[in-house]
PDB file of N, H, CA, C and O in Angstrom:
ATOM      1  N   MET A   1      80.369 148.431  97.851  1.00  0.00           N
ATOM      2  CA  MET A   1      79.890 147.104  97.608  1.00  0.00           C
ATOM      3  C   MET A   1      81.040 146.269  97.049  1.00  0.00           C
ATOM      4  O   MET A   1      81.990 146.816  96.488  1.00  0.00           O
ATOM      5  N   SER A   2      80.960 144.983  97.196  1.00  0.00           N
ATOM      6  H   SER A   2      80.188 144.539  97.651  1.00  0.00           H
ATOM      7  CA  SER A   2      82.061 144.111  96.795  1.00  0.00           C
ATOM      8  C   SER A   2      82.374 144.160  95.298  1.00  0.00           C
ATOM      9  O   SER A   2      83.501 143.871  94.893  1.00  0.00           O
ATOM     10  N   ASP A   3      81.386 144.524  94.470  1.00  0.00           N
ATOM     11  H   ASP A   3      80.471 144.759  94.798  1.00  0.00           H
ATOM     12  CA  ASP A   3      81.632 144.592  93.027  1.00  0.00           C
ATOM     13  C   ASP A   3      82.029 145.992  92.564  1.00  0.00           C
ATOM     14  O   ASP A   3      82.153 146.234  91.363  1.00  0.00           O
ATOM     15  N   GLY A   4      82.227 146.907  93.496  1.00  0.00           N
ATOM     16  H   GLY A   4      82.127 146.710  94.471  1.00  0.00           H
ATOM     17  CA  GLY A   4      82.648 148.263  93.157  1.00  0.00           C
ATOM     18  C   GLY A   4      81.508 149.225  92.899  1.00  0.00           C
ATOM     19  O   GLY A   4      81.744 150.402  92.627  1.00  0.00           O
ATOM     20  N   GLY A   5      80.274 148.748  92.978  1.00  0.00           N
ATOM     21  H   GLY A   5      80.082 147.792  93.199  1.00  0.00           H
ATOM     22  CA  GLY A   5      79.117 149.611  92.771  1.00  0.00           C
ATOM     23  C   GLY A   5      78.870 150.521  93.965  1.00  0.00           C
ATOM     24  O   GLY A   5      79.400 150.290  95.052  1.00  0.00           O
ATOM     25  N   HIS A   6      78.061 151.556  93.758  1.00  0.00           N
ATOM     26  H   HIS A   6      77.630 151.744  92.875  1.00  0.00           H
ATOM     27  CA  HIS A   6      77.750 152.513  94.809  1.00  0.00           C
ATOM     28  C   HIS A   6      76.246 152.705  94.935  1.00  0.00           C
ATOM     29  O   HIS A   6      75.516 152.664  93.944  1.00  0.00           O
ATOM     30  N   VAL A   7      75.800 152.912  96.150  1.00  0.00           N
ATOM     31  H   VAL A   7      76.393 152.945  96.955  1.00  0.00           H
ATOM     32  CA  VAL A   7      74.453 153.390  96.430  1.00  0.00           C
ATOM     33  C   VAL A   7      74.626 154.633  97.292  1.00  0.00           C
ATOM     34  O   VAL A   7      75.695 154.840  97.867  1.00  0.00           O
ATOM     35  N   CYS A   8      73.598 155.456  97.388  1.00  0.00           N
ATOM     36  H   CYS A   8      72.730 155.287  96.921  1.00  0.00           H
ATOM     37  CA  CYS A   8      73.671 156.670  98.200  1.00  0.00           C
ATOM     38  C   CYS A   8      72.600 156.634  99.277  1.00  0.00           C
ATOM     39  O   CYS A   8      71.482 156.169  99.052  1.00  0.00           O
ATOM     40  N   LEU A   9      72.959 157.130 100.440  1.00  0.00           N
ATOM     41  H   LEU A   9      73.866 157.508 100.623  1.00  0.00           H
ATOM     42  CA  LEU A   9      72.015 157.337 101.525  1.00  0.00           C
ATOM     43  C   LEU A   9      71.931 158.835 101.769  1.00  0.00           C
ATOM     44  O   LEU A   9      72.930 159.466 102.116  1.00  0.00           O
ATOM     45  N   ASP A  10      70.748 159.408 101.590  1.00  0.00           N
ATOM     46  H   ASP A  10      69.937 158.896 101.308  1.00  0.00           H
ATOM     47  CA  ASP A  10      70.538 160.828 101.863  1.00  0.00           C
ATOM     48  C   ASP A  10      69.822 160.962 103.196  1.00  0.00           C
ATOM     49  O   ASP A  10      68.727 160.431 103.379  1.00  0.00           O
ATOM     50  N   TRP A  11      70.449 161.678 104.130  1.00  0.00           N
ATOM     51  H   TRP A  11      71.339 162.110 103.982  1.00  0.00           H
ATOM     52  CA  TRP A  11      69.918 161.853 105.485  1.00  0.00           C
ATOM     53  C   TRP A  11      69.205 163.183 105.617  1.00  0.00           C
ATOM     54  O   TRP A  11      69.645 164.193 105.068  1.00  0.00           O
ATOM     55  N   PHE A  12      68.088 163.176 106.356  1.00  0.00           N
ATOM     56  H   PHE A  12      67.731 162.355 106.802  1.00  0.00           H
ATOM     57  CA  PHE A  12      67.319 164.381 106.648  1.00  0.00           C
ATOM     58  C   PHE A  12      66.999 164.367 108.138  1.00  0.00           C
ATOM     59  O   PHE A  12      66.332 163.454 108.624  1.00  0.00           O
ATOM     60  N   GLU A  13      67.475 165.378 108.864  1.00  0.00           N
ATOM     61  H   GLU A  13      68.017 166.120 108.469  1.00  0.00           H
ATOM     62  CA  GLU A  13      67.188 165.472 110.296  1.00  0.00           C
ATOM     63  C   GLU A  13      65.752 165.918 110.488  1.00  0.00           C
ATOM     64  O   GLU A  13      65.101 166.364 109.543  1.00  0.00           O
ATOM     65  N   SER A  14      65.256 165.796 111.717  1.00  0.00           N
ATOM     66  H   SER A  14      65.784 165.433 112.484  1.00  0.00           H
ATOM     67  CA  SER A  14      63.897 166.239 112.010  1.00  0.00           C
ATOM     68  C   SER A  14      63.828 167.759 111.902  1.00  0.00           C
ATOM     69  O   SER A  14      64.860 168.427 111.844  1.00  0.00           O
ATOM     70  N   CYS A  15      62.624 168.301 111.877  1.00  0.00           N
ATOM     71  H   CYS A  15      61.785 167.759 111.924  1.00  0.00           H
ATOM     72  CA  CYS A  15      62.414 169.731 111.648  1.00  0.00           C
ATOM     73  C   CYS A  15      62.967 170.581 112.779  1.00  0.00           C
ATOM     74  O   CYS A  15      63.131 170.116 113.907  1.00  0.00           O
ATOM     75  N   GLU A  16      63.251 171.831 112.456  1.00  0.00           N
ATOM     76  H   GLU A  16      63.118 172.209 111.540  1.00  0.00           H
ATOM     77  CA  GLU A  16      63.776 172.786 113.429  1.00  0.00           C
ATOM     78  C   GLU A  16      62.761 173.100 114.526  1.00  0.00           C
ATOM     79  O   GLU A  16      63.154 173.499 115.621  1.00  0.00           O
ATOM     80  N   GLU A  17      61.482 172.930 114.263  1.00  0.00           N
ATOM     81  H   GLU A  17      61.162 172.605 113.373  1.00  0.00           H
ATOM     82  CA  GLU A  17      60.466 173.275 115.260  1.00  0.00           C
ATOM     83  C   GLU A  17      60.604 172.461 116.542  1.00  0.00           C
ATOM     84  O   GLU A  17      60.097 172.868 117.587  1.00  0.00           O
ATOM     85  N   ASP A  18      61.282 171.320 116.477  1.00  0.00           N
ATOM     86  H   ASP A  18      61.694 170.990 115.628  1.00  0.00           H
ATOM     87  CA  ASP A  18      61.400 170.480 117.673  1.00  0.00           C
ATOM     88  C   ASP A  18      62.619 170.849 118.522  1.00  0.00           C
ATOM     89  O   ASP A  18      63.013 170.086 119.404  1.00  0.00           O
ATOM     90  N   GLY A  19      63.214 172.010 118.262  1.00  0.00           N
ATOM     91  H   GLY A  19      62.894 172.630 117.545  1.00  0.00           H
ATOM     92  CA  GLY A  19      64.323 172.468 119.087  1.00  0.00           C
ATOM     93  C   GLY A  19      65.681 172.268 118.443  1.00  0.00           C
ATOM     94  O   GLY A  19      66.686 172.165 119.146  1.00  0.00           O
ATOM     95  N   GLY A  20      65.729 172.212 117.145  1.00  0.00           N
ATOM     96  H   GLY A  20      64.913 172.296 116.574  1.00  0.00           H
ATOM     97  CA  GLY A  20      67.015 172.149 116.472  1.00  0.00           C
ATOM     98  C   GLY A  20      67.407 170.785 115.964  1.00  0.00           C
ATOM     99  O   GLY A  20      68.569 170.571 115.618  1.00  0.00           O
ATOM    100  N   GLY A  21      66.495 169.877 115.910  1.00  0.00           N
ATOM    101  H   GLY A  21      65.551 170.051 116.192  1.00  0.00           H
ATOM    102  CA  GLY A  21      66.828 168.542 115.394  1.00  0.00           C
ATOM    103  C   GLY A  21      66.819 167.512 116.497  1.00  0.00           C
ATOM    104  O   GLY A  21      67.156 167.808 117.643  1.00  0.00           O
ATOM    105  N   ASN A  22      66.442 166.326 116.155  1.00  0.00           N
ATOM    106  H   ASN A  22      66.169 166.085 115.224  1.00  0.00           H
ATOM    107  CA  ASN A  22      66.316 165.232 117.119  1.00  0.00           C
ATOM    108  C   ASN A  22      67.432 164.238 116.843  1.00  0.00           C
ATOM    109  O   ASN A  22      67.193 163.181 116.260  1.00  0.00           O
ATOM    110  N   GLN A  23      68.649 164.570 117.259  1.00  0.00           N
ATOM    111  H   GLN A  23      68.843 165.429 117.733  1.00  0.00           H
ATOM    112  CA  GLN A  23      69.823 163.758 116.933  1.00  0.00           C
ATOM    113  C   GLN A  23      69.696 162.309 117.375  1.00  0.00           C
ATOM    114  O   GLN A  23      70.196 161.414 116.692  1.00  0.00           O
ATOM    115  N   GLY A  24      69.044 162.060 118.493  1.00  0.00           N
ATOM    116  H   GLY A  24      68.638 162.787 119.047  1.00  0.00           H
ATOM    117  CA  GLY A  24      68.916 160.693 118.982  1.00  0.00           C
ATOM    118  C   GLY A  24      67.559 160.090 118.712  1.00  0.00           C
ATOM    119  O   GLY A  24      67.238 159.022 119.233  1.00  0.00           O
ATOM    120  N   GLY A  25      66.757 160.761 117.902  1.00  0.00           N
ATOM    121  H   GLY A  25      67.018 161.629 117.479  1.00  0.00           H
ATOM    122  CA  GLY A  25      65.398 160.310 117.656  1.00  0.00           C
ATOM    123  C   GLY A  25      65.321 159.118 116.727  1.00  0.00           C
ATOM    124  O   GLY A  25      66.325 158.690 116.159  1.00  0.00           O
ATOM    125  N   PRO A  26      64.123 158.587 116.579  1.00  0.00           N
ATOM    126  CA  PRO A  26      63.927 157.424 115.715  1.00  0.00           C
ATOM    127  C   PRO A  26      64.210 157.759 114.252  1.00  0.00           C
ATOM    128  O   PRO A  26      64.070 158.901 113.816  1.00  0.00           O
ATOM    129  N   ILE A  27      64.605 156.740 113.518  1.00  0.00           N
ATOM    130  H   ILE A  27      64.718 155.812 113.873  1.00  0.00           H
ATOM    131  CA  ILE A  27      64.971 156.891 112.109  1.00  0.00           C
ATOM    132  C   ILE A  27      63.980 156.122 111.247  1.00  0.00           C
ATOM    133  O   ILE A  27      63.615 154.988 111.556  1.00  0.00           O
ATOM    134  N   VAL A  28      63.552 156.757 110.161  1.00  0.00           N
ATOM    135  H   VAL A  28      63.848 157.678 109.909  1.00  0.00           H
ATOM    136  CA  VAL A  28      62.699 156.114 109.165  1.00  0.00           C
ATOM    137  C   VAL A  28      63.544 155.894 107.914  1.00  0.00           C
ATOM    138  O   VAL A  28      64.167 156.827 107.407  1.00  0.00           O
ATOM    139  N   LEU A  29      63.561 154.661 107.420  1.00  0.00           N
ATOM    140  H   LEU A  29      63.054 153.903 107.831  1.00  0.00           H
ATOM    141  CA  LEU A  29      64.254 154.331 106.174  1.00  0.00           C
ATOM    142  C   LEU A  29      63.225 154.320 105.047  1.00  0.00           C
ATOM    143  O   LEU A  29      62.242 153.582 105.102  1.00  0.00           O
ATOM    144  N   ILE A  30      63.457 155.137 104.034  1.00  0.00           N
ATOM    145  H   ILE A  30      64.256 155.736 103.989  1.00  0.00           H
ATOM    146  CA  ILE A  30      62.544 155.218 102.896  1.00  0.00           C
ATOM    147  C   ILE A  30      63.212 154.568 101.689  1.00  0.00           C
ATOM    148  O   ILE A  30      64.308 154.953 101.282  1.00  0.00           O
ATOM    149  N   LEU A  31      62.532 153.581 101.130  1.00  0.00           N
ATOM    150  H   LEU A  31      61.641 153.268 101.460  1.00  0.00           H
ATOM    151  CA  LEU A  31      63.005 152.889  99.928  1.00  0.00           C
ATOM    152  C   LEU A  31      62.156 153.354  98.755  1.00  0.00           C
ATOM    153  O   LEU A  31      60.944 153.135  98.736  1.00  0.00           O
ATOM    154  N   CYS A  32      62.778 153.983  97.795  1.00  0.00           N
ATOM    155  H   CYS A  32      63.762 154.160  97.811  1.00  0.00           H
ATOM    156  CA  CYS A  32      62.060 154.512  96.634  1.00  0.00           C
ATOM    157  C   CYS A  32      61.744 153.397  95.648  1.00  0.00           C
ATOM    158  O   CYS A  32      62.179 152.257  95.812  1.00  0.00           O
ATOM    159  N   GLY A  33      60.981 153.748  94.625  1.00  0.00           N
ATOM    160  H   GLY A  33      60.627 154.673  94.492  1.00  0.00           H
ATOM    161  CA  GLY A  33      60.715 152.798  93.556  1.00  0.00           C
ATOM    162  C   GLY A  33      61.986 152.497  92.784  1.00  0.00           C
ATOM    163  O   GLY A  33      63.039 153.062  93.082  1.00  0.00           O
ATOM    164  N   MET A  34      61.905 151.631  91.814  1.00  0.00           N
ATOM    165  H   MET A  34      61.050 151.172  91.572  1.00  0.00           H
ATOM    166  CA  MET A  34      63.081 151.162  91.066  1.00  0.00           C
ATOM    167  C   MET A  34      63.954 152.289  90.516  1.00  0.00           C
ATOM    168  O   MET A  34      65.180 152.208  90.593  1.00  0.00           O
ATOM    169  N   THR A  35      63.353 153.322  89.973  1.00  0.00           N
ATOM    170  H   THR A  35      62.358 153.388  89.910  1.00  0.00           H
ATOM    171  CA  THR A  35      64.144 154.420  89.407  1.00  0.00           C
ATOM    172  C   THR A  35      63.991 155.704  90.200  1.00  0.00           C
ATOM    173  O   THR A  35      64.428 156.765  89.753  1.00  0.00           O
ATOM    174  N   GLY A  36      63.377 155.623  91.373  1.00  0.00           N
ATOM    175  H   GLY A  36      63.022 154.762  91.736  1.00  0.00           H
ATOM    176  CA  GLY A  36      63.165 156.803  92.195  1.00  0.00           C
ATOM    177  C   GLY A  36      64.388 157.168  93.012  1.00  0.00           C
ATOM    178  O   GLY A  36      65.349 156.403  93.095  1.00  0.00           O
ATOM    179  N   SER A  37      64.339 158.352  93.615  1.00  0.00           N
ATOM    180  H   SER A  37      63.559 158.973  93.547  1.00  0.00           H
ATOM    181  CA  SER A  37      65.440 158.820  94.447  1.00  0.00           C
ATOM    182  C   SER A  37      64.898 159.805  95.473  1.00  0.00           C
ATOM    183  O   SER A  37      63.693 160.045  95.544  1.00  0.00           O
ATOM    184  N   SER A  38      65.794 160.367  96.260  1.00  0.00           N
ATOM    185  H   SER A  38      66.773 160.172  96.203  1.00  0.00           H
ATOM    186  CA  SER A  38      65.395 161.350  97.260  1.00  0.00           C
ATOM    187  C   SER A  38      64.960 162.660  96.619  1.00  0.00           C
ATOM    188  O   SER A  38      64.474 163.550  97.318  1.00  0.00           O
ATOM    189  N   LYS A  39      65.120 162.798  95.327  1.00  0.00           N
ATOM    190  H   LYS A  39      65.515 162.076  94.760  1.00  0.00           H
ATOM    191  CA  LYS A  39      64.723 164.011  94.603  1.00  0.00           C
ATOM    192  C   LYS A  39      63.274 163.963  94.118  1.00  0.00           C
ATOM    193  O   LYS A  39      62.732 164.989  93.708  1.00  0.00           O
ATOM    194  N   GLU A  40      62.644 162.797  94.158  1.00  0.00           N
ATOM    195  H   GLU A  40      63.085 161.963  94.491  1.00  0.00           H
ATOM    196  CA  GLU A  40      61.280 162.642  93.637  1.00  0.00           C
ATOM    197  C   GLU A  40      60.270 163.360  94.536  1.00  0.00           C
ATOM    198  O   GLU A  40      60.448 163.435  95.752  1.00  0.00           O
ATOM    199  N   THR A  41      59.213 163.885  93.920  1.00  0.00           N
ATOM    200  H   THR A  41      59.069 163.825  92.932  1.00  0.00           H
ATOM    201  CA  THR A  41      58.196 164.618  94.668  1.00  0.00           C
ATOM    202  C   THR A  41      57.554 163.747  95.731  1.00  0.00           C
ATOM    203  O   THR A  41      57.386 164.198  96.864  1.00  0.00           O
ATOM    204  N   TYR A  42      57.190 162.519  95.406  1.00  0.00           N
ATOM    205  H   TYR A  42      57.326 162.153  94.486  1.00  0.00           H
ATOM    206  CA  TYR A  42      56.523 161.662  96.384  1.00  0.00           C
ATOM    207  C   TYR A  42      57.444 161.326  97.551  1.00  0.00           C
ATOM    208  O   TYR A  42      56.990 161.207  98.689  1.00  0.00           O
ATOM    209  N   THR A  43      58.730 161.174  97.273  1.00  0.00           N
ATOM    210  H   THR A  43      59.099 161.271  96.349  1.00  0.00           H
ATOM    211  CA  THR A  43      59.688 160.900  98.342  1.00  0.00           C
ATOM    212  C   THR A  43      59.830 162.110  99.247  1.00  0.00           C
ATOM    213  O   THR A  43      59.867 161.965 100.469  1.00  0.00           O
ATOM    214  N   ARG A  44      59.910 163.298  98.672  1.00  0.00           N
ATOM    215  H   ARG A  44      59.879 163.416  97.680  1.00  0.00           H
ATOM    216  CA  ARG A  44      60.045 164.522  99.470  1.00  0.00           C
ATOM    217  C   ARG A  44      58.833 164.728 100.373  1.00  0.00           C
ATOM    218  O   ARG A  44      58.978 165.215 101.495  1.00  0.00           O
ATOM    219  N   HIS A  45      57.638 164.365  99.901  1.00  0.00           N
ATOM    220  H   HIS A  45      57.520 163.969  98.989  1.00  0.00           H
ATOM    221  CA  HIS A  45      56.438 164.473 100.743  1.00  0.00           C
ATOM    222  C   HIS A  45      56.547 163.539 101.946  1.00  0.00           C
ATOM    223  O   HIS A  45      56.229 163.936 103.067  1.00  0.00           O
ATOM    224  N   TRP A  46      56.993 162.308 101.726  1.00  0.00           N
ATOM    225  H   TRP A  46      57.251 161.985 100.815  1.00  0.00           H
ATOM    226  CA  TRP A  46      57.171 161.370 102.843  1.00  0.00           C
ATOM    227  C   TRP A  46      58.179 161.918 103.842  1.00  0.00           C
ATOM    228  O   TRP A  46      57.948 161.893 105.051  1.00  0.00           O
ATOM    229  N   VAL A  47      59.309 162.417 103.320  1.00  0.00           N
ATOM    230  H   VAL A  47      59.497 162.437 102.338  1.00  0.00           H
ATOM    231  CA  VAL A  47      60.356 162.963 104.187  1.00  0.00           C
ATOM    232  C   VAL A  47      59.808 164.135 104.998  1.00  0.00           C
ATOM    233  O   VAL A  47      60.015 164.194 106.210  1.00  0.00           O
ATOM    234  N   ASP A  48      59.118 165.062 104.352  1.00  0.00           N
ATOM    235  H   ASP A  48      58.950 165.015 103.368  1.00  0.00           H
ATOM    236  CA  ASP A  48      58.574 166.229 105.059  1.00  0.00           C
ATOM    237  C   ASP A  48      57.595 165.820 106.145  1.00  0.00           C
ATOM    238  O   ASP A  48      57.641 166.354 107.253  1.00  0.00           O
ATOM    239  N   ASP A  49      56.703 164.872 105.841  1.00  0.00           N
ATOM    240  H   ASP A  49      56.665 164.439 104.941  1.00  0.00           H
ATOM    241  CA  ASP A  49      55.732 164.409 106.838  1.00  0.00           C
ATOM    242  C   ASP A  49      56.427 163.753 108.026  1.00  0.00           C
ATOM    243  O   ASP A  49      56.083 164.028 109.175  1.00  0.00           O
ATOM    244  N   CYS A  50      57.388 162.900 107.760  1.00  0.00           N
ATOM    245  H   CYS A  50      57.668 162.676 106.826  1.00  0.00           H
ATOM    246  CA  CYS A  50      58.107 162.214 108.842  1.00  0.00           C
ATOM    247  C   CYS A  50      58.908 163.194 109.688  1.00  0.00           C
ATOM    248  O   CYS A  50      58.940 163.070 110.912  1.00  0.00           O
ATOM    249  N   ARG A  51      59.548 164.157 109.059  1.00  0.00           N
ATOM    250  H   ARG A  51      59.522 164.258 108.065  1.00  0.00           H
ATOM    251  CA  ARG A  51      60.331 165.157 109.796  1.00  0.00           C
ATOM    252  C   ARG A  51      59.435 165.979 110.712  1.00  0.00           C
ATOM    253  O   ARG A  51      59.816 166.276 111.845  1.00  0.00           O
ATOM    254  N   ARG A  52      58.249 166.351 110.235  1.00  0.00           N
ATOM    255  H   ARG A  52      57.940 166.110 109.315  1.00  0.00           H
ATOM    256  CA  ARG A  52      57.317 167.112 111.074  1.00  0.00           C
ATOM    257  C   ARG A  52      56.892 166.318 112.305  1.00  0.00           C
ATOM    258  O   ARG A  52      56.582 166.895 113.347  1.00  0.00           O
ATOM    259  N   LEU A  53      56.879 165.001 112.180  1.00  0.00           N
ATOM    260  H   LEU A  53      57.130 164.532 111.333  1.00  0.00           H
ATOM    261  CA  LEU A  53      56.517 164.137 113.309  1.00  0.00           C
ATOM    262  C   LEU A  53      57.705 163.847 114.227  1.00  0.00           C
ATOM    263  O   LEU A  53      57.564 163.123 115.212  1.00  0.00           O
ATOM    264  N   GLY A  54      58.871 164.406 113.910  1.00  0.00           N
ATOM    265  H   GLY A  54      58.986 164.994 113.109  1.00  0.00           H
ATOM    266  CA  GLY A  54      60.037 164.264 114.768  1.00  0.00           C
ATOM    267  C   GLY A  54      60.993 163.150 114.401  1.00  0.00           C
ATOM    268  O   GLY A  54      61.925 162.854 115.149  1.00  0.00           O
ATOM    269  N   TYR A  55      60.771 162.530 113.256  1.00  0.00           N
ATOM    270  H   TYR A  55      60.014 162.770 112.648  1.00  0.00           H
ATOM    271  CA  TYR A  55      61.654 161.451 112.814  1.00  0.00           C
ATOM    272  C   TYR A  55      62.815 161.995 111.996  1.00  0.00           C
ATOM    273  O   TYR A  55      62.689 163.014 111.316  1.00  0.00           O
ATOM    274  N   ARG A  56      63.929 161.314 112.068  1.00  0.00           N
ATOM    275  H   ARG A  56      64.032 160.487 112.620  1.00  0.00           H
ATOM    276  CA  ARG A  56      65.028 161.525 111.131  1.00  0.00           C
ATOM    277  C   ARG A  56      64.797 160.550 109.990  1.00  0.00           C
ATOM    278  O   ARG A  56      64.353 159.424 110.216  1.00  0.00           O
ATOM    279  N   CYS A  57      65.089 160.965 108.782  1.00  0.00           N
ATOM    280  H   CYS A  57      65.450 161.879 108.598  1.00  0.00           H
ATOM    281  CA  CYS A  57      64.833 160.111 107.615  1.00  0.00           C
ATOM    282  C   CYS A  57      66.124 159.837 106.872  1.00  0.00           C
ATOM    283  O   CYS A  57      67.006 160.690 106.773  1.00  0.00           O
ATOM    284  N   VAL A  58      66.211 158.630 106.357  1.00  0.00           N
ATOM    285  H   VAL A  58      65.495 157.937 106.438  1.00  0.00           H
ATOM    286  CA  VAL A  58      67.290 158.293 105.434  1.00  0.00           C
ATOM    287  C   VAL A  58      66.636 157.662 104.206  1.00  0.00           C
ATOM    288  O   VAL A  58      65.838 156.731 104.314  1.00  0.00           O
ATOM    289  N   VAL A  59      66.994 158.192 103.037  1.00  0.00           N
ATOM    290  H   VAL A  59      67.643 158.948 102.948  1.00  0.00           H
ATOM    291  CA  VAL A  59      66.452 157.691 101.775  1.00  0.00           C
ATOM    292  C   VAL A  59      67.537 156.883 101.085  1.00  0.00           C
ATOM    293  O   VAL A  59      68.642 157.371 100.845  1.00  0.00           O
ATOM    294  N   PHE A  60      67.203 155.643 100.770  1.00  0.00           N
ATOM    295  H   PHE A  60      66.305 155.246 100.964  1.00  0.00           H
ATOM    296  CA  PHE A  60      68.117 154.741 100.070  1.00  0.00           C
ATOM    297  C   PHE A  60      67.952 154.965  98.575  1.00  0.00           C
ATOM    298  O   PHE A  60      66.883 154.711  98.018  1.00  0.00           O
ATOM    299  N   ASN A  61      69.010 155.439  97.925  1.00  0.00           N
ATOM    300  H   ASN A  61      69.878 155.645  98.377  1.00  0.00           H
ATOM    301  CA  ASN A  61      69.014 155.638  96.475  1.00  0.00           C
ATOM    302  C   ASN A  61      69.746 154.474  95.825  1.00  0.00           C
ATOM    303  O   ASN A  61      70.916 154.225  96.117  1.00  0.00           O
ATOM    304  N   TYR A  62      69.063 153.774  94.959  1.00  0.00           N
ATOM    305  H   TYR A  62      68.113 153.976  94.722  1.00  0.00           H
ATOM    306  CA  TYR A  62      69.663 152.631  94.279  1.00  0.00           C
ATOM    307  C   TYR A  62      70.782 153.071  93.338  1.00  0.00           C
ATOM    308  O   TYR A  62      70.953 154.261  93.074  1.00  0.00           O
ATOM    309  N   ARG A  63      71.532 152.108  92.842  1.00  0.00           N
ATOM    310  H   ARG A  63      71.393 151.141  93.057  1.00  0.00           H
ATOM    311  CA  ARG A  63      72.633 152.393  91.917  1.00  0.00           C
ATOM    312  C   ARG A  63      72.164 153.234  90.737  1.00  0.00           C
ATOM    313  O   ARG A  63      71.167 152.922  90.086  1.00  0.00           O
ATOM    314  N   GLY A  64      72.901 154.301  90.479  1.00  0.00           N
ATOM    315  H   GLY A  64      73.711 154.555  91.008  1.00  0.00           H
ATOM    316  CA  GLY A  64      72.597 155.153  89.337  1.00  0.00           C
ATOM    317  C   GLY A  64      71.438 156.104  89.545  1.00  0.00           C
ATOM    318  O   GLY A  64      71.106 156.861  88.633  1.00  0.00           O
ATOM    319  N   CYS A  65      70.812 156.096  90.706  1.00  0.00           N
ATOM    320  H   CYS A  65      71.082 155.480  91.447  1.00  0.00           H
ATOM    321  CA  CYS A  65      69.679 156.981  90.983  1.00  0.00           C
ATOM    322  C   CYS A  65      70.117 158.108  91.912  1.00  0.00           C
ATOM    323  O   CYS A  65      71.123 157.993  92.613  1.00  0.00           O
ATOM    324  N   GLY A  66      69.357 159.189  91.910  1.00  0.00           N
ATOM    325  H   GLY A  66      68.540 159.282  91.340  1.00  0.00           H
ATOM    326  CA  GLY A  66      69.726 160.329  92.739  1.00  0.00           C
ATOM    327  C   GLY A  66      71.020 160.929  92.238  1.00  0.00           C
ATOM    328  O   GLY A  66      71.185 161.167  91.041  1.00  0.00           O
ATOM    329  N   ASN A  67      71.926 161.170  93.145  1.00  0.00           N
ATOM    330  H   ASN A  67      71.792 160.977  94.117  1.00  0.00           H
ATOM    331  CA  ASN A  67      73.221 161.752  92.770  1.00  0.00           C
ATOM    332  C   ASN A  67      74.323 160.716  92.655  1.00  0.00           C
ATOM    333  O   ASN A  67      75.497 161.073  92.555  1.00  0.00           O
ATOM    334  N   SER A  68      73.964 159.434  92.666  1.00  0.00           N
ATOM    335  H   SER A  68      73.011 159.144  92.747  1.00  0.00           H
ATOM    336  CA  SER A  68      75.003 158.403  92.591  1.00  0.00           C
ATOM    337  C   SER A  68      75.353 158.107  91.137  1.00  0.00           C
ATOM    338  O   SER A  68      74.487 158.084  90.263  1.00  0.00           O
ATOM    339  N   LYS A  69      76.626 157.885  90.905  1.00  0.00           N
ATOM    340  H   LYS A  69      77.329 157.903  91.615  1.00  0.00           H
ATOM    341  CA  LYS A  69      77.084 157.546  89.559  1.00  0.00           C
ATOM    342  C   LYS A  69      77.013 156.035  89.373  1.00  0.00           C
ATOM    343  O   LYS A  69      77.311 155.269  90.290  1.00  0.00           O
ATOM    344  N   LEU A  70      76.625 155.629  88.204  1.00  0.00           N
ATOM    345  H   LEU A  70      76.383 156.251  87.459  1.00  0.00           H
ATOM    346  CA  LEU A  70      76.582 154.210  87.869  1.00  0.00           C
ATOM    347  C   LEU A  70      77.979 153.793  87.441  1.00  0.00           C
ATOM    348  O   LEU A  70      78.438 154.138  86.352  1.00  0.00           O
ATOM    349  N   SER A  71      78.654 153.040  88.319  1.00  0.00           N
ATOM    350  H   SER A  71      78.281 152.760  89.204  1.00  0.00           H
ATOM    351  CA  SER A  71      80.055 152.713  88.065  1.00  0.00           C
ATOM    352  C   SER A  71      80.276 151.267  87.648  1.00  0.00           C
ATOM    353  O   SER A  71      81.387 150.901  87.262  1.00  0.00           O
ATOM    354  N   VAL A  72      79.256 150.451  87.718  1.00  0.00           N
ATOM    355  H   VAL A  72      78.354 150.748  88.031  1.00  0.00           H
ATOM    356  CA  VAL A  72      79.409 149.032  87.368  1.00  0.00           C
ATOM    357  C   VAL A  72      78.361 148.668  86.342  1.00  0.00           C
ATOM    358  O   VAL A  72      78.302 147.521  85.900  1.00  0.00           O
TER     359      VAL A  72
END
């Protein structure tokens, strides 16, 4: 980001049951709550459900959330 801050995007491919992942499949972007991250139970449930349906998921982790360091 222009101010030196960082956000993290955590990617999850679709489940193995669909033949090893759907590399070209549709992508679902999951935006967590203000202090949530891809580690939260509710987020993991969304990711698991979407992956079972054949979607690839990306979870947007806000500054300082998940594994991102708060640098600004």
